C-alpha positions in Angstrom: -6.0 17.9 14.5 -3.8 20.3 12.6 -0.1 20.1 12.2 2.3 22.0 10.1 3.8 20.1 7.1 7.6 19.6 7.1 9.2 20.8 3.9 12.2 18.9 2.4 15.0 21.2 1.3 15.4 21.4 -2.4 12.0 19.7 -3.0 9.4 22.2 -4.0 5.8 21.5 -2.9 4.7 20.8 -6.5 7.3 18.1 -6.7 6.1 16.2 -3.7 4.3 12.8 -4.4 0.7 12.7 -3.3 0.5 8.9 -3.2 3.4 6.7 -2.1 3.2 2.9 -2.4 5.7 0.6 -0.7 6.7 -3.1 -1.2 7.9 -3.9 2.2 10.5 -6.5 1.4 13.2 -8.1 3.6 11.6 -8.9 7.0 12.6 -12.5 6.9 16.1 -11.8 5.6 16.6 -9.1 8.3 15.7 -11.7 11.0 17.8 -14.4 9.5 20.9 -12.2 9.5 20.4 -11.7 13.2 19.6 -15.4 13.9 16.1 -14.5 14.9 12.8 -16.2 14.0 11.0 -14.9 10.9 8.1 -13.7 13.0 10.4 -11.3 14.7 11.3 -9.7 11.4 7.6 -9.2 10.7 7.1 -7.7 14.1 9.9 -5.2 13.5 8.4 -4.6 10.1 5.2 -3.4 11.8 7.3 -0.8 13.7 8.6 0.4 10.3 5.0 0.8 9.1 4.2 3.0 12.1 7.3 5.1 11.5 6.3 5.5 7.8 2.8 6.5 8.7 4.2 9.2 11.0 6.6 10.3 8.2 3.8 10.6 5.7 1.8 12.8 8.2 4.8 15.0 8.8 5.5 15.4 5.1 2.0 15.9 4.0 1.6 12.8 1.9 -2.0 12.2 1.1 -2.1 8.4 0.6 0.2 5.6 1.6 -0.4 2.0 0.3 1.7 -0.9 1.6 1.9 -4.4 0.3 1.1 -6.5 3.4 0.2 -10.0 2.2 0.1 -11.1 -1.4 -2.2 -13.8 -2.9 1.0 -15.8 -3.5 2.0 -15.6 0.2 -0.4 -18.4 1.0 2.2 -20.8 -0.4 4.5 -20.1 2.5 4.7 -22.6 5.4 1.4 -23.0 7.2 3.0 -22.0 10.5 4.3 -18.7 9.1 1.0 -17.9 7.4 -0.8 -18.5 10.7 1.6 -16.3 12.6 1.2 -13.5 10.0 -2.6 -13.7 10.2 -2.4 -13.5 14.0 -0.1 -10.6 13.9 -2.4 -8.8 11.4 -5.4 -9.5 13.5 -3.7 -8.1 16.6 -2.5 -4.9 15.0 -5.8 -4.2 13.3 -7.2 -3.7 16.8 -4.1 -2.3 18.4 -3.7 0.6 16.0 -7.3 1.8 16.3 -6.7 4.5 18.9 -3.6 5.8 17.1 -5.4 6.1 13.8 -8.3 7.9 15.4 -6.0 10.3 17.2 -4.0 11.1 14.0 -7.1 11.1 11.8 -5.8 8.4 9.5 -8.3 6.7 7.2 -7.8 2.9 6.9 -8.7 0.8 3.8 -7.9 -2.8 2.9 -7.4 -3.7 -0.7 -7.6 -7.3 -2.1 -9.8 -10.4 -2.2 -10.9 -9.8 1.4 -13.5 -12.7 1.3 -10.5 -15.1 1.3 -9.3 -13.9 4.7 -10.1 -15.5 8.1 -13.2 -14.1 9.9 -11.1 -12.5 12.7 -9.2 -10.5 10.1 -12.4 -9.4 8.3 -14.0 -8.3 11.6 -10.9 -6.2 12.4 -10.9 -4.6 8.9 -14.6 -3.8 9.0 -14.3 -2.1 12.4 -11.2 -0.1 11.5 -12.6 1.0 8.1 -16.0 2.0 9.6 -14.4 3.9 12.5 -11.9 5.9 10.3 -14.0 6.4 7.2 -14.5 10.2 7.7 -10.8 11.0 8.3 -8.8 12.9 5.7 -5.3 13.6 7.0 -3.9 10.4 5.5 -5.4 7.6 3.5 -3.6 4.4 4.6 -4.2 1.3 2.5 -3.0 -2.2 3.1 -3.0 -4.7 0.3 -3.8 -8.0 1.9 -4.6 -11.2 0.0 -3.9 -9.0 -3.0 -2.6 -9.8 -6.5 -2.4 -7.4 -9.3 -3.4 -9.9 -12.0 -6.3 -11.1 -9.8 -7.5 -7.6 -9.4 -7.6 -7.1 -13.2 -9.4 -10.4 -13.7 -12.0 -9.4 -11.0 -12.5 -6.1 -12.7 -12.9 -7.7 -16.2 -15.3 -10.2 -14.7 -17.5 -7.5 -13.1 -17.7 -5.6 -16.4 -18.5 -8.9 -18.2 -21.4 -9.5 -15.8 -22.8 -6.1 -16.5 -22.6 -6.6 -20.2 -24.3 -10.0 -19.9 -27.1 -8.4 -17.8 -27.6 -5.8 -20.4 -26.8 -2.9 -18.1 -23.5 -2.0 -19.9 -22.7 -1.5 -23.6 -19.2 -2.9 -24.4 -18.4 0.1 -26.4 -18.8 2.3 -23.3 -15.9 0.6 -21.5 -12.9 2.9 -21.3 -10.0 3.4 -18.9 -12.1 5.4 -16.4 -14.8 2.8 -16.2 -12.3 0.0 -15.9 -10.5 1.8 -13.1 -13.8 2.2 -11.2 -13.9 -1.6 -10.8 -10.5 -1.7 -9.0 -10.0 -1.8 -5.3 -8.4 1.6 -5.4 -11.5 3.3 -6.8 -11.7 6.9 -5.9 -8.0 7.3 -5.1 -5.2 8.8 -7.2 -2.6 6.4 -8.7 0.7 6.2 -6.9 3.2 8.8 -7.9 6.1 6.9 -6.2 6.7 3.3 -5.5 9.4 2.3 -3.0 10.7 -1.2 -2.7 13.1 -2.3 0.0 15.1 -5.5 0.1 17.3 -4.9 -2.9 15.2 -6.6 -5.5 14.1 -4.7 -8.7 10.6 -5.8 -9.5 7.0 -5.0 -8.7 5.9 -8.5 -7.8 2.3 -8.4 -9.1 1.6 -5.2 -7.1 -0.9 -2.6 -8.4 -0.2 -3.5 -12.1 -2.8 -1.1 -13.5 -2.1 1.7 -11.0 1.7 1.8 -11.5 1.5 2.5 -15.2 3.3 5.9 -14.8 4.6 5.6 -11.3 8.3 6.4 -10.5 10.1 3.4 -9.0 12.8 3.7 -6.4 14.5 0.6 -5.2 16.4 0.7 -1.9 19.1 -1.7 -0.7 18.0 -2.1 2.9 15.6 -4.4 4.6 12.1 -3.2 5.6 12.7 -3.2 9.4 15.6 -0.8 8.8 13.4 1.7 6.9 13.3 5.1 8.6 11.9 8.6 7.8 15.3 9.6 6.3 14.9 6.8 3.7 11.4 8.2 2.8 12.9 11.6 2.4 15.7 10.2 0.2 13.2 8.4 -2.0 11.2 11.6 -2.4 14.3 13.6 -3.2 15.1 11.1 -6.0 11.4 11.3 -7.2 11.6 15.1 -7.3 14.6 14.9 -9.7 12.7 12.8 -12.2 11.0 14.3 -15.2 7.5 12.8 -15.5 6.2 13.1 -19.1 3.4 10.5 -19.0 4.1 9.4 -22.5 4.3 13.0 -23.9 7.4 14.7 -25.3 8.6 18.0 -24.0 
């Protein structure tokens, strides 16, 4: 499938982000303000994810990574966690046809072995079915924690050193990054967080080292394509020096 890329006025192609990451915050607060159950907020949040995938395809974004379920979210009420797992399981299967039609590659990031079998089956099927698509890389971070990811990477390198297959002096940033769940993908250029809070909440701690952060004072179910464009416009006005002086 081929489709022309929409250009944003006053944003030159070289100023477009390649990889956008999103902390989708505010589903429960959106529902509470409308006297709806929390699960309805999460359902509406799924619709925002669909809109955002379409927006990324329209704008030529290469990679979209969304924070779906953190390792800390298990501390929520058991009823809500169960409902979230059921919602995720349902949509892993429901979105298959749409991802294939739009040539979207799906990947899950996180400690996947800690997820229910029904989730793992859906992830495996969706990843294997879409692995050759290249129009958009779509990552969901599920049972994910940035500190846990760093611990897991350090542990893997320590095992290799202990086995005698790796010299500690050979460990550098590239080798370390190769142990992360995002191996093979560029780091995010832009992080968007909805919900009004100004923190990264243990998300992609290594990968966000030089990412531009845009915080938006709206709840995730309210997020539309225009908000993605506004965040990209803000991103394009920033001067990215990556620690150098100009």
